[in-house]
Structure formats: structure tokens, C-alpha cells
ZALOSE-300957 format. One line per 2 residues: number of its first residue (from 1); for each residue y, x, z of N, C-alpha, C. Coordinates in steps of 0.2 Angstrom, whole numbers. Atoms other than C-alpha are relative to their C-alpha. Last residue first. Example, Ala and Ser with C-alpha at 12.3 -4.5 7.8 and 13.67 -1.06 7.14 Angstrom:
residues 2
2) -6,-4,-1,-5,68,36,5,-4,3; -6,4,0,-22,62,39,6,4,0;
//
This chain:
residues 454
454) -7,0,-1,464,342,578,3,0,-7; -3,7,1,447,336,579,7,0,0;
452) -5,1,-6,441,353,586,3,-7,0; 3,3,-6,426,352,574,4,-1,6;
450) -4,-3,-5,437,354,558,-4,-3,7; -4,5,-4,425,350,544,3,3,6;
448) 5,3,-5,421,364,532,4,-4,5; -2,5,-5,429,371,517,-5,-2,4;
446) 5,3,-4,427,386,505,3,-4,5; -2,4,-5,437,394,491,-6,-4,4;
444) -4,6,2,430,408,482,2,-4,6; -5,2,-4,421,425,482,4,-6,-3;
442) -5,4,3,404,429,474,5,-2,5; -3,5,-3,393,443,480,5,-4,-5;
440) -2,6,4,382,457,475,3,-6,4; -5,-1,5,382,473,485,2,-6,-4;
438) -6,-3,-3,372,472,501,6,1,-5; -4,5,-5,360,458,495,6,4,3;
436) -4,-5,-4,354,469,480,5,-4,5; 4,-6,-2,340,460,472,4,5,4;
434) -3,-6,2,350,443,474,-5,6,1; 5,-5,3,338,429,476,3,6,-3;
432) 7,1,-2,352,416,479,-5,5,-3; 4,4,4,369,424,476,-7,-1,2;
430) 5,-4,5,378,432,490,-4,-5,-4; 7,2,0,393,423,497,-4,4,-5;
428) 5,-3,5,411,429,500,-7,-3,2; 5,-4,-3,425,419,509,-5,2,-6;
426) 3,-3,6,442,411,505,-6,5,3; -1,-8,0,447,399,519,-3,2,-7;
424) 1,-3,6,449,380,522,1,8,1; -3,-7,0,448,369,537,-2,4,-6;
422) 4,-5,3,444,350,534,4,7,2; 5,-2,-5,451,335,543,-5,6,-2;
420) 6,4,1,460,329,528,-6,1,5; -2,6,-3,477,336,532,-6,-5,0;
418) -2,6,5,470,353,529,2,-6,4; 3,7,-3,470,368,541,3,-5,-4;
416) -5,5,1,472,385,531,-3,-7,3; 1,7,-3,464,401,535,5,-5,-1;
414) -6,5,1,463,419,528,-2,-7,3; -6,-4,-2,452,435,529,6,-5,-1;
412) -6,5,1,435,427,529,6,4,3; -6,-3,2,421,440,526,6,-5,-1;
410) -2,-6,-4,405,431,526,7,2,-2; -5,-3,2,396,415,520,3,5,4;
408) -5,-1,-4,379,412,526,6,3,-3; -3,-7,0,366,405,514,6,0,5;
406) 2,-5,-6,356,390,520,3,6,0; 7,-4,2,356,380,503,-2,5,6;
404) 6,4,0,369,368,511,-7,3,-2; 0,4,6,381,382,515,-6,-5,0;
402) 6,-1,4,382,389,533,1,-5,-6; 0,3,6,397,393,544,-6,1,-4;
400) 0,-4,6,393,398,562,0,-4,-7; 6,-1,4,397,390,578,2,4,-6;
398) 3,6,3,411,381,588,-6,1,-4; 3,-2,6,415,396,599,-4,-6,-3;
396) 6,3,2,427,389,612,-2,3,-6; 3,-3,7,440,398,622,-6,-4,-1;
394) 7,1,1,450,388,636,-2,3,-7; 3,-7,0,467,394,643,-8,-1,-1;
392) 6,0,-5,471,375,646,-3,7,1; -1,4,-6,488,376,638,-5,0,5;
390) -5,-3,-4,485,390,626,2,-3,6; -5,5,-2,469,382,619,5,4,5;
388) -3,-1,-7,459,396,611,6,-5,1; -7,2,-1,448,393,596,2,2,7;
386) -1,0,-7,433,401,588,7,-2,1; -7,3,-2,426,397,571,0,0,8;
384) 0,5,-6,412,409,567,7,-3,0; -6,3,-2,409,418,550,-1,-5,5;
382) 0,8,0,394,429,546,7,-2,3; -4,2,-6,397,448,544,2,-7,0;
380) -7,1,1,384,454,531,3,-2,7; -2,7,0,366,451,532,7,-1,0;
378) 2,4,6,361,468,525,2,-7,1; -6,-1,5,371,477,539,-2,-4,-6;
376) 1,-5,5,359,469,552,5,0,-5; 3,2,6,368,458,565,-2,6,-5;
374) 2,-4,5,374,461,582,-4,-3,-5; 4,-6,-1,387,455,582,-5,-1,5;
372) 5,0,-5,397,441,574,-4,6,1; 7,-2,2,412,438,564,-5,0,6;
370) 2,-6,-2,429,429,566,-7,2,-2; 6,-1,4,439,414,559,-2,8,2;
368) 1,-7,2,452,411,573,-7,0,-4; 6,0,4,461,394,577,-1,7,-3;
366) 0,-5,5,474,394,591,-7,0,-4; 7,-3,1,477,378,600,0,5,-6;
364) 1,-4,-5,495,374,606,-8,3,0; -6,-5,-3,505,366,593,-2,4,5;
362) -3,3,-7,493,351,590,5,4,3; -5,5,1,492,356,571,2,-3,7;
360) 2,7,2,483,372,575,5,-5,0; -1,5,-5,491,389,576,-2,-6,-3;
358) -6,4,1,483,402,564,1,-5,6; -2,2,-6,471,417,563,6,-5,-1;
356) 1,7,0,460,421,548,2,-3,7; -7,3,2,467,439,546,0,-8,1;
354) 0,6,4,451,447,554,7,-3,0; -1,6,-4,447,464,562,1,-5,-6;
352) -7,2,1,450,481,553,1,-6,4; -4,-4,-4,433,488,559,7,-2,0;
350) -6,-1,4,423,473,552,5,4,4; 2,-5,5,406,475,561,7,2,-4;
348) 3,3,7,412,466,576,0,5,-5; -5,2,5,414,477,592,-3,-4,-6;
346) -2,-4,5,401,477,605,6,-2,-4; -4,-5,-2,399,470,622,2,5,-5;
344) 3,-7,2,384,460,616,4,6,3; 5,-1,-4,390,444,625,-3,7,-1;
342) -3,0,-7,407,444,617,-6,2,4; -4,-7,0,400,448,599,2,1,8;
340) 5,-6,1,387,434,601,3,7,1; 4,-1,-7,399,422,609,-5,6,-1;
338) 6,5,-1,411,424,594,-4,2,6; 5,-2,5,428,433,596,-6,-5,1;
336) 1,6,4,444,429,604,-5,2,-6; 3,-2,6,443,442,618,-2,-6,-4;
334) 7,1,0,455,436,631,-2,3,-7; 3,7,-2,473,437,636,-7,-1,1;
332) 7,1,3,481,454,636,-3,-6,3; 5,2,-4,499,453,641,-6,-1,-4;
330) 6,1,4,513,464,633,-6,-3,5; 6,0,-3,530,464,641,-6,-2,-5;
328) 3,-6,3,547,468,633,-7,1,4; 2,-5,-6,555,455,645,-3,6,-2;
326) -5,0,-5,564,446,631,-1,4,5; -6,-4,1,553,451,617,5,0,5;
324) -6,3,-1,537,444,625,6,4,-1; -6,-5,-1,521,450,617,7,-4,1;
322) -6,4,0,505,440,620,6,5,1; -5,-2,-5,487,447,617,7,-4,-1;
320) -6,4,1,471,441,609,5,2,5; -4,3,-6,458,454,610,6,-3,-3;
318) 0,7,0,446,457,595,3,-4,6; 3,2,-6,443,475,599,-1,-8,0;
316) 6,-4,-1,446,482,581,-4,-3,6; 6,1,4,458,469,576,-6,3,2;
314) 1,-7,1,471,467,590,-7,0,-4; 7,-2,-1,476,449,588,0,8,-1;
312) 3,-5,5,493,443,591,-7,2,1; 8,0,-2,503,429,600,-3,4,-6;
310) 5,-1,5,522,432,599,-7,0,2; 4,-7,0,534,425,611,-4,0,-6;
308) -4,-5,3,547,411,613,-3,7,0; -1,-5,-5,536,401,625,5,6,-3;
306) -1,2,-7,537,385,616,1,5,5; -7,2,-2,541,394,599,0,-3,7;
304) 2,6,-4,525,404,597,6,-3,3; -5,2,-5,528,416,583,-2,-6,3;
302) -5,6,2,513,422,574,5,-1,6; -4,2,-5,501,438,573,4,-6,-2;
300) -3,6,1,487,446,564,4,-3,5; 3,2,6,480,463,564,3,-6,-3;
298) 3,7,1,491,470,577,-3,-1,-7; -4,5,3,493,489,577,-3,-7,0;
296) -3,4,-6,484,500,589,4,-5,-3; -2,-4,-6,473,508,575,2,-5,6;
294) -7,1,0,472,496,560,3,4,6; -2,5,-5,455,503,557,7,-1,-1;
292) 5,4,-2,446,513,543,1,-5,5; 1,6,3,457,528,540,-6,-4,3;
290) 6,1,4,460,541,553,0,-6,-3; 0,-4,6,477,546,559,-6,0,-4;
288) -4,4,5,478,531,571,1,5,-6; -5,-6,3,464,539,581,4,-3,-5;
286) -1,0,7,457,525,592,4,5,-2; -3,-7,1,450,524,610,0,1,-8;
284) 5,-6,2,447,506,614,4,6,-1; 0,1,8,459,490,614,-5,6,-2;
282) 4,6,2,456,489,633,-1,-1,-7; 7,-1,0,463,506,635,-5,-5,-2;
280) 3,2,-7,480,501,629,-8,2,0; 5,-5,-1,491,509,615,-3,-1,7;
278) 6,3,0,501,494,612,-6,4,1; 5,-2,5,516,502,618,-6,-4,0;
276) 6,5,1,533,497,627,-5,3,-5; 3,1,-6,548,506,634,-6,-4,0;
274) 1,-5,-5,559,505,619,-4,-2,6; -2,3,-7,557,493,605,-2,5,5;
272) 5,1,-5,557,505,590,2,-4,6; 3,-6,-4,570,504,577,-5,-2,5;
270) 7,1,-2,579,493,564,-2,6,4; 2,-7,-2,597,489,559,-7,-1,2;
268) 3,-2,6,606,474,550,-3,7,1; -2,-7,2,616,473,566,-2,3,-7;
266) -7,0,-1,614,454,569,3,7,-2; -5,3,5,598,453,560,7,1,1;
264) -5,4,-3,589,466,571,5,-3,-5; -6,1,4,573,473,564,5,-5,3;
262) -4,6,0,561,477,578,6,1,-5; -6,-1,4,546,489,578,4,-6,-1;
260) -2,6,2,532,489,591,7,1,-3; -7,1,-1,524,506,593,1,-7,-3;
258) -1,4,-6,505,507,596,8,-2,1; -1,-4,-6,502,522,585,1,-4,6;
256) 7,-2,-3,494,511,572,1,4,6; 3,-6,4,512,504,569,-7,1,3;
254) 3,-5,-5,518,486,574,-2,6,-5; 7,-2,2,529,473,566,-2,6,4;
252) 4,-4,-4,544,462,572,-6,2,-4; 7,0,3,558,453,563,-4,6,3;
250) 3,-6,0,574,447,572,-7,0,-3; 1,-3,6,583,432,566,-4,7,0;
248) -5,-5,2,590,427,582,-1,4,-6; -7,1,-4,582,410,586,5,6,-2;
246) -5,5,3,569,410,572,6,0,4; -2,4,-6,560,426,579,5,-5,-3;
244) -7,2,-1,551,432,563,2,-4,6; -1,6,-4,534,440,563,8,0,1;
242) -7,-1,-3,528,453,550,1,-7,3; -4,6,-2,509,455,546,7,1,3;
240) 2,5,5,497,468,538,4,-7,1; 1,6,-4,504,484,547,-1,-6,-5;
238) -6,4,0,502,499,536,-2,-7,3; 1,6,3,488,512,540,6,-5,1;
236) -1,6,-4,494,529,545,-1,-6,-4; 3,6,2,488,546,538,2,-6,5;
234) -6,5,1,499,560,543,-2,-6,-2; -7,-2,-2,486,571,552,5,-5,-1;
232) 0,-5,-6,468,567,553,6,3,2; 4,3,-5,468,560,535,-1,5,6;
230) 6,-4,-1,482,567,525,-4,-3,6; -1,-6,-4,495,553,521,-7,4,1;
228) 1,-6,4,492,542,506,1,6,4; 7,0,1,490,527,518,-2,5,-6;
226) 3,6,2,507,530,526,-7,1,-2; 2,-1,7,513,548,527,-3,-6,-3;
224) 1,-7,2,523,544,543,-2,1,-7; 8,-1,0,521,525,546,-1,7,-3;
222) 2,-2,-7,539,520,551,-7,2,1; 7,1,-3,545,519,533,0,2,8;
220) 4,-5,-1,562,517,524,-7,-2,4; -2,-4,-6,575,504,527,-5,6,1;
218) 6,-4,-3,575,498,509,2,4,6; -1,-6,-4,588,485,505,-7,3,2;
216) 6,-2,-3,587,471,491,2,7,4; 0,-7,-2,603,461,488,-7,2,3;
214) 5,-3,4,602,444,479,-1,8,1; -3,-5,4,617,439,488,-4,4,-5;
212) -7,3,2,611,422,494,4,6,-4; 1,4,5,592,427,494,7,-3,-2;
210) -5,6,-1,595,442,504,0,-5,-6; -3,3,6,580,454,502,4,-6,2;
208) -4,7,-1,575,465,516,3,-2,-6; -4,3,4,561,479,514,4,-7,2;
206) -2,6,-2,552,490,526,6,-3,-4; -7,1,0,544,504,517,1,-7,3;
204) -2,4,-6,526,506,522,7,0,1; -5,-4,-5,521,521,511,2,-4,6;
202) 3,-3,-6,505,514,502,5,3,5; 6,-5,0,509,500,501,1,4,-6;
200) 3,-3,6,526,491,505,-7,4,1; 2,-6,-1,531,480,520,-4,2,-6;
198) 6,-3,2,541,465,516,-1,7,3; 2,-6,-2,555,453,521,-7,3,-2;
196) 7,-1,1,563,438,513,-1,8,3; 2,-7,0,580,431,520,-8,1,-2;
194) 1,-1,7,588,414,518,-2,8,-2; -5,-5,2,595,414,535,-1,2,-7;
192) -7,2,-3,586,398,541,5,4,-3; -3,5,4,571,401,529,7,-2,3;
190) -4,3,-5,567,418,538,3,-6,-4; -6,3,2,552,424,527,4,-3,6;
188) -2,6,-5,538,435,529,7,-2,-2; -6,4,2,528,447,518,1,-5,6;
186) -2,5,-6,515,461,521,6,-3,-2; 6,2,-3,506,471,507,1,-5,6;
184) -2,3,-7,520,473,495,-6,-3,3; 1,7,0,515,485,481,3,-3,7;
182) 4,2,-6,524,501,479,-2,-7,-1; 6,2,2,530,507,461,-5,-2,6;
180) 5,-6,1,544,517,468,-7,-2,-1; -1,-7,3,554,502,474,-6,4,-1;
178) 0,-6,-5,548,484,477,1,6,-3; 6,-5,0,553,471,465,1,5,5;
176) -2,-7,-1,565,455,467,-7,5,0; -6,-1,-4,566,437,464,2,7,1;
174) 1,-7,-2,553,432,451,7,2,3; -6,-4,0,553,413,450,-1,7,2;
172) 0,-6,-4,537,403,446,7,3,-1; -2,-6,3,537,385,439,1,6,5;
170) 6,-5,1,527,371,444,2,6,-3; 0,-2,7,542,359,443,-6,5,-3;
168) -2,6,4,539,350,459,0,2,-7; 5,5,-1,530,363,470,1,-6,-5;
166) -3,6,-1,542,377,464,-6,-6,0; 3,5,4,533,394,466,3,-7,2;
164) 0,7,-3,542,409,473,-3,-5,-5; 1,6,5,540,427,471,1,-6,3;
162) -2,6,-3,545,444,479,0,-6,-5; -6,4,1,537,457,468,0,-5,6;
160) 1,7,-2,525,472,469,7,-4,0; -2,2,-7,528,488,460,-1,-7,1;
158) -8,1,0,528,493,441,2,-1,7; -2,6,-4,510,500,442,7,-1,1;
156) 1,0,-7,509,514,429,2,-7,3; -6,-2,-4,509,510,411,-2,0,7;
154) -3,4,-5,493,509,401,6,3,3; -2,6,3,487,517,385,3,-5,4;
152) -3,-2,6,476,530,394,2,-7,-4; 5,-1,6,471,523,411,5,2,-6;
150) -2,4,6,483,525,426,-4,2,-6; -3,-4,5,473,532,440,2,-4,-6;
148) 4,-3,5,468,519,453,5,4,-5; -1,4,7,479,516,468,-4,4,-5;
146) -6,-2,3,472,524,484,0,-4,-7; 0,4,6,459,518,497,7,2,-3;
144) -7,2,2,456,531,511,-1,-4,-7; 0,7,-1,438,532,518,7,-3,-3;
142) -3,2,-6,438,550,522,1,-7,1; 5,-2,-6,427,555,508,2,-3,7;
140) 1,-7,-1,439,546,496,-5,1,6; -2,-2,-6,437,527,492,-1,8,0;
138) 6,0,-5,434,524,473,3,3,7; 5,-5,2,451,522,464,-5,-1,5;
136) 1,-6,-4,460,506,466,-5,5,-3; 4,-5,4,467,492,455,0,6,4;
134) 7,1,-1,473,477,466,-5,5,-3; 4,-3,5,492,480,467,-8,-1,3;
132) 2,-7,-3,502,468,478,-5,2,-6; 6,-3,4,512,452,475,-1,7,2;
130) -1,-6,3,523,442,487,-6,3,-4; 5,-5,-1,526,425,494,1,6,-4;
128) -3,-7,1,538,410,494,-6,5,2; 4,-4,-4,532,392,491,2,7,-2;
126) 3,-5,3,545,380,486,-4,4,4; 5,2,5,550,363,491,-3,5,-4;
124) -4,3,5,565,369,501,-4,-2,-6; -7,2,-2,555,381,511,3,-3,-6;
122) -3,5,4,536,385,511,7,-2,3; -5,3,-4,530,402,517,3,-6,-4;
120) -5,4,4,514,409,509,5,-3,6; 0,8,-2,505,423,518,5,-3,-5;
118) -4,3,-5,503,440,509,-1,-7,2; 2,-2,-6,490,450,500,4,-3,6;
116) -5,4,-4,492,441,484,-2,2,7; 1,4,-6,483,454,474,6,-4,2;
114) 7,2,-1,481,462,457,-2,-4,6; 0,3,-7,498,462,450,-7,-3,2;
112) -2,6,-1,493,472,434,2,-2,8; 5,2,-5,492,490,429,3,-6,3;
110) 0,-4,-5,504,490,414,-5,-2,5; 6,-4,1,502,483,397,0,6,6;
108) -2,-6,-2,519,475,398,-5,6,-1; -1,-4,6,513,460,389,2,7,1;
106) 5,1,6,515,449,403,2,4,-6; 3,-6,3,526,457,416,-6,-1,-5;
104) -4,-2,6,538,444,422,-3,6,-4; -5,-5,-2,532,443,440,4,2,-7;
102) -5,3,-5,524,426,437,5,5,1; -5,4,4,515,433,422,6,-2,4;
100) -3,-5,4,507,447,433,5,-4,-5; -5,-4,-4,503,434,446,4,5,-4;
98) 1,-7,0,494,423,434,5,3,3; -3,-5,4,496,404,437,-3,7,1;
96) -7,0,-1,492,388,445,3,5,-5; -3,-7,0,474,385,440,7,0,-1;
94) -5,-1,5,469,368,447,2,7,-1; -4,-6,0,454,365,457,4,1,-6;
92) 0,-4,7,447,347,459,5,6,2; 5,-5,0,441,338,475,0,5,-6;
90) 4,0,6,451,323,470,-6,5,0; 1,7,2,459,319,487,-5,0,-6;
88) 5,3,-5,457,337,494,-2,-7,-2; -2,7,-2,467,344,479,-5,-3,4;
86) 6,5,-1,464,363,477,3,-7,3; -2,5,-5,478,374,470,-6,-5,0;
84) 3,6,1,475,391,462,3,-5,5; -2,4,-5,484,408,459,-3,-7,-1;
82) -1,7,3,476,422,449,1,-5,6; 2,6,-5,476,440,453,2,-6,-3;
80) -2,0,-7,477,453,438,-2,-6,4; -1,7,-2,467,455,422,2,0,7;
78) -2,4,5,466,471,412,3,-7,2; -6,-3,3,465,485,425,3,-5,-5;
76) 0,-2,7,453,474,435,6,3,-2; 0,-7,0,452,474,454,0,3,-7;
74) 4,-3,5,456,456,455,1,7,0; -2,-7,2,462,445,469,-4,3,-5;
72) 6,-4,1,460,426,471,2,7,-3; 0,-5,5,476,418,477,-7,4,0;
70) 3,-7,-2,477,402,487,0,4,-6; -2,-5,4,486,385,488,-3,7,2;
68) 1,-6,-3,478,370,497,1,5,-6; 4,-5,4,486,354,492,-1,7,4;
66) 7,1,-2,493,341,504,-5,5,-3; 3,5,5,510,340,495,-8,-1,2;
64) -2,7,-2,518,349,511,-3,-6,-5; -7,1,1,508,365,507,1,-8,2;
62) 0,7,1,491,370,515,8,-1,-1; -5,4,-3,490,389,513,0,-7,-2;
60) 3,6,0,478,403,508,4,-5,4; -3,5,5,484,420,504,-4,-6,-1;
58) -6,4,-2,481,430,520,2,-6,-5; -3,-2,-6,469,442,511,6,-4,1;
56) -5,5,-2,457,437,497,3,3,7; -3,0,-6,445,448,487,5,-5,2;
54) 4,-5,-4,434,451,472,3,0,7; -2,0,-7,438,438,459,-4,4,5;
52) -3,-6,-3,434,443,442,2,1,7; 6,-5,-1,423,428,438,2,7,2;
50) -3,-7,1,438,416,440,-5,5,2; 1,-2,7,431,398,437,3,7,-1;
48) -7,0,3,438,391,454,0,3,-8; -1,-5,5,421,386,460,6,0,-4;
46) -3,3,6,420,378,477,0,6,-6; -3,-6,4,409,382,492,2,-4,-7;
44) 0,1,7,406,368,505,4,6,-4; -6,-2,5,403,372,523,-2,-2,-7;
42) 2,1,6,392,364,537,6,1,-5; -6,4,4,397,371,553,-2,0,-7;
40) -1,-2,7,381,376,563,6,-4,-3; 5,3,5,380,376,581,2,3,-7;
38) -2,0,7,389,385,596,-6,-3,-5; 6,-3,4,384,380,613,2,0,-7;
36) 5,5,3,401,375,621,-5,4,-4; -1,3,7,409,389,630,-5,-5,-2;
34) 5,1,4,408,394,649,2,-4,-7; 3,6,-1,424,400,656,-6,-1,-5;
32) -2,6,4,428,418,654,-4,-6,2; 3,6,-2,427,434,664,3,-6,-4;
30) -4,4,-5,433,448,653,-4,-6,3; 0,8,-1,423,460,643,4,-2,5;
28) 2,3,-6,426,478,638,1,-7,0; -5,4,-3,428,484,620,-3,-3,6;
26) -2,5,4,415,498,617,5,-5,3; 2,7,-2,415,514,626,2,-5,-5;
24) 6,2,3,414,531,618,-1,-7,2; -1,1,7,433,534,620,-7,-2,-3;
22) -5,-4,3,432,531,639,0,-1,-8; -3,4,5,421,522,652,6,4,-4;
20) 3,-2,6,412,535,662,3,-3,-6; -3,-6,2,423,533,677,-3,2,-7;
18) -8,1,2,419,515,677,3,6,-2; -1,3,6,400,518,676,7,-1,-2;
16) 2,-5,5,401,530,690,1,-2,-7; -5,-5,0,410,518,701,-1,5,-5;
14) -5,3,3,397,504,697,6,5,-1; 2,1,7,383,516,701,6,-3,-4;
12) 0,-6,4,391,521,717,-1,0,-7; -7,-1,1,394,503,722,1,7,-3;
10) -3,5,6,376,499,719,7,2,-1; 3,-2,7,370,514,729,3,-4,-5;
8) -3,-6,1,381,509,744,-2,3,-7; -7,2,2,375,491,743,4,6,-2;
6) 0,3,6,357,497,743,7,-1,-3; 1,-6,4,360,509,758,0,-3,-8;
4) -6,-4,1,367,494,767,0,6,-5; -5,4,4,352,483,763,7,4,-1;
2) 2,0,7,340,497,769,5,-4,-5; -2,-7,3,350,499,785,-2,0,-7;
//
């Protein structure tokens, strides 16, 4: 009788907890296979010689020449973002170019091209990418980031550019400029159809550029007031990644309200994918009208050809999910986060999530650079390498990155897997003995051995 009562009480407790789960709940856990005990991944930090560097998002790529190309952003009104190349054979960093000059705006005395916020795509011996603004005003009380006021004597930001860089001639080409002084925060290319695509910031205009006809078309926005909208009302964060279906030329992106948007190449039209939403309980209870997260939009995503689907990460919760355009179904797979975060039941500290997601060279292992919880705020958001094998459905946390002097790099928002057995990213590190560990940092290229052996 006592055992029965205990079972009943246990069931009531579980049911009560289940009913209590709601907006205050943290991301729930899923059953998972035991992972390897994570260790230390010994990392090497490089010096590109750019003291103004303050950020990097998406812009780190291994090209066919074996070099790692990357962009270091700058918030300066005088000097914009700089592009570099690292040669793994010589261990030397080469300055490739200034993005403001690459855009043809040297001497314009305007707010510069301060970021390369987009991925690189290689096609025909060239790297294609886009430029973005990096000069911001201090965040508003609601947490919004807005472009900085144009200083006296300067011209307003001219707008982001679609750019290319020739690996053989080492020359840049300026292909097109975004309208209305908007930066280009998300970029994708369809090499087969010679199309470039972009989402602008802060409004979220969807752009299509045809390289054959040189025609640029603006399809407008699906993001209400965008990132200059009124917080709590019309504010909507802009999706950071576009995905191309190479079979039919469709382009997909998502909104913080949970809509999946499809551009159809065959009709040159765009609209919501009907009957589907990413607004799921497992991702948490999020307000897309408030700054600070990606809402229900994916943070990072890529096309997976063997299954003809998109694999994507929801940033706030750290859940990996799969979207099948043919069946219009979304399948939540697993939390692709560090063991510490997973076992704590908490979100990672970075509310936006992480952009350091890529498919490995074996064609079925996903690599993710993520954070760790719980950690004191003064320690930052250390970097873990976590993988997920699509074939075996196995998740592994390989451990945390650490420099030879014991410092822990943090805030990795890009990833490139080299041909030399190394993984590359751009990360931040605090100087030794810094009197203000919460503020002072240096950001630059970082590498560490690929523990997966892929």
C-alpha cells in the first residue's frame, strides 16, 4: 500500500511539473546517448595586426587554395573591416584588402564598410560575399542596435555591397549595392544559376542579384519594422542565414515569428511556406517583438543534399532541427550544446545562439562551436566543440578550447575546417592580468586540432 501511494504521489508530482512548464521554463532536455568525457582542446591564437578588430560573424572560410580567408570587423568611423588570409603551410597571415576600398568607396569619406557579416561562397575561382555596416550607436534601453549618427564632415553609410575576390589575380570586384543605405547582413549564392541573394539590415529587404543580367531586385521585407521597429510592437530581428535548394533554385529564410519564407526561382516570387511554423514549445517562450534573441528564426542552417532537407539551429535553445521542403515538416532532433549546458537544463549565455555550425568533410557529421553554462559572467562564454553524426545519431562534446597560457577564448561565431587537420574560427580572448576582465578583449584567428579526425 505504501509503495502504491508513493508511486501515485510521484506521478502527481511529475504531472504538476509538466503543467507548470511554460514561458518561465528553460529549454527542456531529451534522452541522449552518453557522450565522451570532454577534455581540453589546445588552441593557437594568431595576430593579424589589426588593432581595431572588434567582431566576426560567419566570415571565416577555407578556400580551394587551402588558405583560410576571414574578415575582422571594425566599429571605427575612420577604418572599416579588413580581410585576411592565413596559410596553414607557412603559418603566415596576409592582409588581403579593405572592404571599403573593395566596394569602391576609398576617399568617399562616408561611414565605412565595417563588417563582413556573411558567409563566403567559392565559385569559378572567386570568393563571393557581402559587406555590412559596423559603426553603431550605443544600444538603446531596450537593447536595440542602431547605425551610428553620421559625424560632421562624413557622408551617411552608402549601403552594403555584393563583392567578389579572385583567388588567382587577388583583385576585388564590386557587383552591386543594397538600396536605401542598408547593410547586407545575410548572403547566399546559387552558383548554378549565377544568382546572389541577400537580406539587408536594419529593414530586412530580400535582394536578388542576377550575375548574367546584372539586375538587382528588391522584394521588400517580411520583418515588419525590422531592427529599427518599436520594441514590443514592430521590432523584428533579421535572419542571419539564407539557404539555397540547388535542385530547384529556391531560397529559404525564417522570421522571428516562426515563419519559413521561400523564394521560388521558377516564378521569381516570394512568400510564406503555408501550414508550417517554427514557433514550438521546445524552443521556449519567446517574444519576437523584443530585441535580444533571434526569436523563433533559425540562427544557422545549411542544405543537406543526401536527404534534400535543411538542417538548422535554433539559437536560444540550442536545438538542432530538420526542415523538409517537400513534406513541409519540421523535426526537432537534439540539443546540440555542451554537456555542461545540457546537464544544467539552462540556456547558454549568448541569447542569440552561435553561427559556428558547418557540415564536416565526411558529409554527415555536423560541427558546432557552442558555449557552456553555468559560468560566472566574468568568465565569458567559453567555446566547446560539439558534433552530431547524422548517420549514427550520435552527439559528442569534445571539450573546451584553451590557449597555452591557460586562457579560455570565447564568443566564436564562425567556423572553417582546414585541410591540415585543424579547425579555425575567430574568437575573443582577454589579455593576461586585465583589470577589467568583463570589457577588455582581443579578437583574431584561432585554430585547434580536429579531434574528430575528419
